Each structure stands twice: as structure tokens, then as C-alpha cells.
C-alpha positions in Angstrom: 109.6 -121.1 -53.2 106.5 -119.1 -52.0 106.2 -115.9 -53.9 105.4 -113.9 -50.8 108.7 -115.0 -49.3 110.5 -114.0 -52.5 108.9 -110.6 -52.4 109.9 -110.2 -48.7 113.4 -111.2 -49.6 113.4 -108.5 -52.4 112.4 -105.8 -49.9 115.1 -106.9 -47.5 117.7 -106.9 -50.3 116.5 -103.4 -51.3 116.9 -102.0 -47.8 120.3 -103.7 -47.3 121.6 -102.1 -50.5 120.3 -98.7 -49.5 121.9 -99.1 -46.1 125.2 -99.8 -47.9 124.7 -96.5 -49.8 123.9 -98.1 -53.2 122.0 -95.5 -55.2 118.2 -96.0 -54.8 117.5 -96.3 -58.5 120.3 -98.9 -59.0 119.2 -100.9 -55.9 115.6 -101.1 -57.1 116.7 -102.1 -60.6 118.9 -104.9 -59.3 116.2 -106.3 -57.1 113.6 -105.9 -59.8 115.5 -107.5 -62.6 117.0 -110.2 -60.3 113.6 -111.1 -58.8 111.9 -111.1 -62.2 114.6 -113.3 -63.7 114.5 -115.7 -60.8 110.7 -116.1 -61.1 110.5 -116.2 -64.9 113.6 -116.5 -67.0 116.8 -114.5 -67.3 116.3 -113.9 -71.0 112.9 -112.3 -70.1 114.6 -110.2 -67.4 117.4 -109.0 -69.6 114.8 -108.2 -72.3 112.9 -106.1 -69.7 116.2 -104.4 -68.7 116.8 -103.4 -72.3 113.4 -102.1 -73.0 112.2 -100.4 -69.8 114.8 -97.7 -69.6 114.3 -96.6 -73.2 110.5 -96.5 -72.9 110.8 -94.5 -69.6 113.1 -91.8 -70.8 111.1 -91.4 -74.0 107.8 -91.1 -72.2 106.2 -87.8 -73.3 104.4 -87.4 -70.0 107.8 -87.2 -68.2 109.2 -84.5 -70.5 107.9 -81.9 -68.0 110.4 -83.0 -65.4 113.6 -81.8 -67.0 111.9 -78.6 -68.2 110.7 -77.6 -64.7 114.1 -78.5 -63.3 115.7 -76.3 -66.0 113.3 -73.4 -65.1 114.4 -73.7 -61.5 118.1 -73.7 -62.5 117.7 -70.6 -64.6 115.7 -68.9 -61.8 118.4 -69.8 -59.3 121.3 -68.7 -61.6 119.7 -65.4 -62.2 119.6 -64.5 -58.5 115.9 -64.4 -58.0 116.3 -66.0 -54.5 118.4 -63.0 -53.3 115.9 -60.5 -54.7 113.0 -62.3 -53.0 115.0 -62.4 -49.7 115.8 -58.7 -49.9 112.2 -57.7 -50.5 110.9 -60.0 -47.8 113.4 -58.6 -45.4 112.4 -55.0 -46.2 108.7 -55.7 -45.6 108.9 -58.0 -42.6 111.9 -56.7 -40.8 109.9 -54.4 -38.5 108.6 -57.5 -36.6 110.7 -59.2 -33.9 111.9 -62.3 -35.7 111.1 -60.6 -39.0 114.3 -61.8 -40.7 113.2 -65.4 -39.9 109.8 -64.7 -41.4 111.5 -63.2 -44.4 113.4 -66.5 -44.8 110.2 -68.5 -44.7 108.5 -66.2 -47.2 111.5 -66.4 -49.5 111.5 -70.2 -49.3 107.8 -70.2 -50.4 108.4 -67.7 -53.2 111.5 -69.5 -54.5 109.7 -72.8 -54.2 107.0 -71.4 -56.5 109.6 -71.0 -59.4 111.9 -73.8 -58.4 109.9 -76.8 -57.4 112.6 -78.6 -55.5 113.0 -78.8 -51.7 116.6 -79.8 -51.8 117.5 -76.9 -54.2 115.5 -74.5 -52.1 117.2 -75.6 -48.9 120.7 -75.4 -50.5 120.0 -72.0 -52.1 118.6 -70.5 -48.9 121.5 -71.8 -46.8 123.8 -69.7 -49.0 121.5 -66.7 -49.2 119.8 -66.4 -45.8 122.1 -68.2 -43.3 124.9 -65.6 -43.4 122.4 -62.8 -43.0 120.6 -64.6 -40.1 123.9 -65.1 -38.3 124.9 -61.4 -38.9 121.6 -60.3 -37.4 122.2 -62.4 -34.2 120.1 -65.5 -34.9 121.5 -68.7 -33.4 122.5 -71.6 -35.7 119.8 -73.8 -34.2 116.9 -71.6 -35.2 118.5 -70.3 -38.4 119.1 -73.8 -39.8 115.8 -75.1 -38.6 114.0 -72.3 -40.4 115.8 -73.0 -43.7 115.3 -76.8 -43.4 111.6 -76.4 -42.8 111.1 -73.7 -45.4 112.9 -75.8 -48.0 110.1 -78.4 -47.8 107.7 -75.9 -49.3 109.4 -76.7 -52.6 107.6 -80.0 -52.9 104.1 -78.7 -52.2 104.0 -75.3 -54.0 103.8 -75.8 -57.8 105.6 -76.6 -60.0 106.6 -79.8 -58.2 108.4 -82.8 -59.7 106.7 -85.1 -57.0 103.2 -84.1 -58.2 104.3 -84.8 -61.8 105.4 -88.3 -60.9 102.3 -89.0 -58.8 100.2 -87.9 -61.8 102.1 -90.1 -64.2 101.9 -93.2 -62.0 98.2 -92.7 -61.1 97.1 -91.3 -64.5 95.7 -88.1 -62.9 95.6 -84.5 -64.2 98.9 -82.9 -63.1 97.4 -79.4 -63.7 94.7 -80.2 -61.1 97.3 -81.5 -58.7 99.4 -78.4 -59.1 96.5 -76.1 -58.3 95.5 -78.3 -55.4 98.9 -77.7 -53.8 98.7 -73.9 -53.7 96.5 -73.5 -50.6 98.2 -76.2 -48.6 101.6 -74.6 -49.5 100.4 -71.1 -48.5 99.0 -72.6 -45.3 102.5 -74.0 -44.6 104.0 -70.5 -44.9 101.5 -69.1 -42.5 101.9 -71.9 -40.0 105.7 -71.7 -40.1 105.4 -68.0 -39.4 103.1 -68.6 -36.5 105.5 -71.3 -35.2 108.3 -68.8 -35.3 106.2 -66.2 -33.4 105.6 -68.8 -30.7 109.3 -69.5 -30.5 109.9 -65.7 -30.2 107.4 -65.6 -27.3 108.7 -68.6 -25.5 112.5 -68.0 -26.1 112.9 -64.3 -26.8 116.7 -64.5 -26.2 117.1 -66.6 -29.4 115.6 -63.9 -31.6 117.2 -60.5 -32.0 115.4 -57.2 -32.1 113.5 -56.0 -35.2 115.3 -54.3 -38.1 112.7 -52.0 -39.7 113.1 -50.5 -43.2 111.7 -47.2 -44.4 108.7 -47.2 -46.7 110.9 -46.0 -49.5 113.2 -49.0 -49.0 110.2 -51.3 -49.0 108.7 -50.1 -52.2 112.2 -49.9 -53.9 112.6 -53.6 -53.0 109.6 -54.5 -55.1 111.3 -53.5 -58.3 113.6 -56.5 -58.1 110.9 -59.2 -57.4 108.7 -58.7 -60.4 110.5 -61.3 -62.5 109.7 -64.1 -60.0 106.1 -63.0 -59.6 105.7 -62.7 -63.4 107.2 -66.1 -64.0 105.0 -67.8 -61.4 101.9 -66.0 -62.6 102.7 -66.8 -66.2 103.1 -70.6 -65.6 100.5 -71.3 -63.0 98.1 -68.7 -64.2 98.3 -70.1 -67.7 97.6 -73.6 -66.4 94.7 -72.5 -64.2 93.2 -70.5 -67.1 93.6 -73.4 -69.5 95.7 -71.4 -71.9 98.3 -74.2 -72.3 99.0 -77.7 -71.3 101.4 -78.8 -68.5 104.1 -79.7 -71.1 103.8 -76.3 -72.8 103.9 -74.6 -69.4 107.1 -76.4 -68.5 108.8 -75.4 -71.7 107.6 -71.9 -71.6 108.5 -71.5 -68.0 112.1 -72.6 -68.7 112.3 -70.2 -71.7 110.7 -67.4 -69.6 113.3 -67.9 -66.8 116.1 -67.9 -69.4 114.8 -64.7 -71.0 114.4 -62.9 -67.7 118.0 -63.8 -66.6 119.5 -62.8 -70.0 117.5 -59.5 -70.1 118.7 -58.6 -66.6 122.3 -59.4 -67.6 122.7 -62.1 -65.0 122.8 -65.1 -67.3 125.8 -65.1 -69.6 127.0 -68.0 -71.8 129.0 -69.5 -68.9 126.1 -69.3 -66.4 123.7 -70.7 -69.0 126.0 -73.7 -69.5 126.3 -74.2 -65.7 122.5 -74.2 -65.4 122.2 -76.8 -68.2 124.8 -79.1 -66.6 123.0 -78.8 -63.2 119.6 -79.6 -64.8 121.1 -82.5 -66.8 122.6 -84.1 -63.6 119.4 -83.6 -61.6 117.2 -85.0 -64.4 119.5 -88.0 -64.9 119.4 -88.8 -61.1 115.5 -88.6 -61.1 115.2 -90.7 -64.3 117.5 -93.3 -62.8 115.1 -93.6 -59.8 112.1 -93.7 -62.1 113.7 -96.5 -64.2 114.6 -98.5 -61.1 111.1 -98.1 -59.7 109.5 -99.3 -62.9 111.7 -102.4 -62.9 111.0 -103.0 -59.3 107.3 -102.6 -60.0 107.4 -105.5 -62.5 108.9 -107.7 -59.8 106.1 -106.7 -57.3 103.5 -107.4 -60.0 104.7 -110.9 -60.8 104.9 -111.8 -57.1 101.3 -110.5 -56.7 102.5 -108.3 -53.9 100.4 -105.4 -55.2 97.2 -107.3 -55.3 97.8 -108.8 -51.9 98.4 -105.5 -50.2 95.4 -103.9 -51.9 93.2 -106.7 -50.7 94.7 -106.5 -47.2 94.1 -102.7 -46.9 90.6 -102.8 -48.3 89.6 -105.6 -45.9 90.9 -104.0 -42.7 88.1 -103.6 -40.2 89.1 -100.1 -39.2 87.2 -98.0 -41.8 88.5 -95.8 -44.5 90.0 -93.1 -42.2 91.6 -95.8 -40.1 93.3 -97.1 -43.2 94.3 -93.6 -44.2 95.9 -93.1 -40.7 97.8 -96.4 -41.1 99.0 -95.4 -44.6 100.1 -91.9 -43.4 102.1 -93.5 -40.5 103.8 -95.8 -42.9 104.7 -93.0 -45.2 106.1 -90.9 -42.4 108.3 -93.8 -41.4 109.4 -94.5 -45.0 110.1 -90.7 -45.5 112.6 -90.8 -42.6 114.7 -93.5 -44.3 114.0 -93.3 -48.1 114.2 -90.8 -50.9 110.7 -89.3 -51.5 110.8 -90.0 -55.3 111.4 -93.7 -54.6 108.6 -93.7 -52.0 106.1 -92.3 -54.5 107.1 -94.5 -57.4 107.3 -97.8 -55.4 104.3 -97.5 -53.1 101.7 -95.5 -55.0 100.9 -98.2 -57.6 100.2 -100.4 -54.5 98.4 -98.0 -52.2 96.5 -95.8 -54.7 94.0 -98.5 -56.0 93.2 -99.4 -52.4 92.5 -95.8 -51.4 90.3 -95.3 -54.5 88.3 -98.4 -53.5 87.8 -96.8 -50.1 86.3 -93.7 -51.7 89.0 -91.1 -51.3 89.4 -88.3 -53.9 92.6 -88.9 -56.0 93.7 -85.3 -56.1 93.2 -84.8 -52.3 95.0 -88.1 -51.6 97.9 -86.9 -53.8 98.3 -83.7 -51.7 98.2 -85.8 -48.5 100.9 -88.1 -49.7 103.1 -85.3 -51.0 102.6 -83.4 -47.7 103.6 -86.6 -45.8 106.7 -87.0 -48.0 107.8 -83.4 -47.1 107.9 -84.5 -43.4 110.6 -87.1 -44.4 112.8 -84.2 -45.7 113.3 -82.9 -42.1 112.6 -86.0 -40.0 115.4 -88.0 -38.4 117.3 -90.2 -39.0 117.6 -89.3 -42.7 116.2 -85.8 -43.4 117.5 -84.8 -46.8 117.2 -81.1 -46.2 119.1 -81.4 -42.9 121.9 -83.2 -44.6 122.1 -80.6 -47.4 122.3 -77.8 -44.9 124.9 -79.7 -42.9 127.0 -80.2 -46.1 127.0 -76.4 -46.8 127.4 -75.3 -43.2 130.0 -77.7 -41.9 130.3 -75.9 -38.5 126.7 -76.7 -37.7 126.1 -80.3 -36.4 123.2 -82.5 -37.5 121.9 -82.5 -33.9 121.7 -78.7 -33.9 119.7 -78.6 -37.1 117.3 -81.4 -36.0 116.7 -79.5 -32.7 116.0 -76.3 -34.6 113.6 -77.9 -37.0 111.6 -79.8 -34.3 109.0 -77.0 -33.7 108.3 -76.9 -37.4 107.8 -80.6 -37.6 105.1 -80.2 -35.0 103.6 -77.5 -37.2 103.7 -79.8 -40.2 101.8 -82.6 -38.3 99.1 -80.1 -37.4 98.9 -79.0 -41.1 98.7 -82.6 -42.2 95.8 -83.2 -39.8 94.0 -80.1 -41.1 94.4 -81.2 -44.7 93.1 -84.7 -43.9 90.2 -83.4 -41.8 89.2 -80.7 -44.3 89.8 -81.8 -47.9 88.3 -78.6 -49.1 91.7 -76.9 -48.4 93.1 -78.9 -51.2 90.1 -79.2 -53.5 88.7 -75.6 -53.4 90.9 -74.2 -56.2 90.8 -77.2 -58.5 87.0 -77.3 -58.2 86.8 -73.8 -59.6 88.7 -74.7 -62.7 
């Protein structure tokens, strides 16, 4: 049988299993091992199945993943998100829609110490949604703000997606982290501008301002120094070259633990809960990584990777035409697939072609991660939307999607700016 047809059948089987709610990592592993065994021998396939998981979980480069996840769990468990929200509310509450802007600012701040979009969306649903409702915000705008703000967790370092992109492409993860800072800050600013436009067009959806005194504003700063210190310690140390990414991950986790214990917010029970949450999250991520590697062997033996690379490079539409095509495909995939699976399955195929077309690998990483963030809030499967819906059962999926629509438009504009002006991503890394 023709290998191209076998590869096509593998993709069809993968999407069918995903549609049937088979976990993404298991679906990729089944197709990868099954396809590899069909084309070679079952003994070779089972040997691959016995060796690949062990080599993946013992890969030193991936050790930063559970450490950054643990750092985020300790930060969340110690209540840093509530402190950030209180301070943002005090400083931005004098604006009409200021509580909404405080929600966006808190999402950005929490993303800087958490690194997970889903965790940011879940945490902010519990922290900010009750306050937004109490202030008079409608569910549509409130949940839209939180869903969009949660996507900042992928872009602002530390980011698990950047780590996996760096491992797959053999790039410097520190440089990628630094490259994500300005696009992440641009996202915060553009979300705030989008909110102001909504305030102007539909003032009835946004309540009056709730100003705080200057005393309350400065008093609120006393509770946010741990989050600022933790971010400055980890990212500042990386930017200054004081320690490696692996050391930064370990020290960040220990720093978050020390701050939580020193503040009396992390006792033995809370620490155990954080460890359990981190273990579950890390296991889920590593299952996807193992599945993607096994699926990658199948793609290699069918020569799918080489064929797609040749197809993209030979397209008569120029480098930026190919980039546009790739971005469109990623947006479509992001709406139906997990972002980790997208990175791990597609990047080994797409990255070599984009490098042959002359694109910067760090900038391309930012573009792809930014595109994946769109999938977190884009129908029909926006992960952040489903997370918020699971926590706020009385808010329908349609309501959340309508609320997040203006921010999706904002993200498309930001993606265009990042593509048109690579200096936005490369300015800080080039100063290292």
C-alpha cells in the first residue's frame, strides 16, 4: 500500500479517536505504534513502545516542565492571584471599566508566575468573576475578559509551550522566554484598549468607576511584592545569564514555596495539594509528549515530514505567502486540538521548511505560540472557554464565546503586528 495513503489513514484515525474523546496522547501513541508496526514489524513497534516513554520522561531538557508547573501551583496556592487582583483593582478602579482592566492586568501578572493559560483562566474565574458580577458587569463581558486574559499564560514566560518548542527545534529556551515578554505586554495593552472600545460602544454593559484613595492604592502594593520578586528573580536571572533555564525552574519553584511558607499561606496540607496538582498536570503533559514522539516516528517512516517540507518550500507564493498559509492552518488546528499536541506533532514538519525560507527561529516560535493562544478561545473547542464554563455552570458556552469575540479580533491584530514587525519579538533577545 502507498505510504502516503497510510499516512493519511493515520491522520484520519487520529482525528476519529480525538472526536471519540480518546486522550490526545493515547490517540497519537496508538496511531504511531500501530502505523510503525504495520510498515515495519510489530516486534520493532513494541520495542519502540518500551523505549520511547522511558527516554522521554528521563530527558534532562524536559525537567523544567514539572518545575515551572510546581512554581505555578505554589504561587496559586499561596494566594498571589488575589493579591494581584486587589492591587490592580485599587490602581485601575477610577476608570470606567477599571475592574475589567484590573482583571486583564491580574491575568498578565499571574501568567508571569504561573505559565499556564488554563490555570490562569480557572484561577481568575474563581477570583475575579464574583467581584465582576458584584460590581454589575454582565456575564458575557466578564467571562470574555477572563477567557481572553487567560491566554496570556502561554505567551508571558515562563511558558511550557515555549519549553516544548525549544526542545523539539533545539533552540535556546531562555531566548524564547525573553522574546515572549513584549508580545505578552502588547497583549495586555491591546486587551485594555479593546475593553475601552466596548465601554465606548456599549456603556450600559460596564458599570461606573470605583475609585480607591491613594492610601488604599499604596497599601495594596505591600501584598504584591512576592509576585514581582518571584518574576524578577526567575526572568531577571535568565536575562542576566546568572543561571540556566533548569536552574531557574528549580529556584522558581523553591522561591514560590519559600514565599508561601513565610507568609503562612502554605501549610503541610496545602503543600501536598500543590504537589498532587503538579504531578497530575505534569503526567498529562508528558503523556502528550510521549504520544507525539511515537506519532513522529510513524510520520518519519512514511516520509510525510519530508514530503510536506518539500511541498511548502516549493509553493510559488513566496515566504510570507507560506507563512500566511501556515498561520491559517494553525488557527484551524487550534480550534479543534490541544495546543501541546499541535506543537509536538506539527513543528518537526513545519519548522525545517520555515528555516529554509529564511525566517528567524525565535520569531517563528513566538508567532506559532501566539497562534496557539487563539485556539484557546476560538470555537468550536476553546479550552479556556470550556474551563470557565465548567466553573461557572450558569453561564452558557455561547455567552462566553460572544463575550470573547472582541478580544479574538484584538488577537488577530496583534498577530499581524508581530508578523509584520519581528522586532517586537526580537528586540529584547537581541540585547542579551
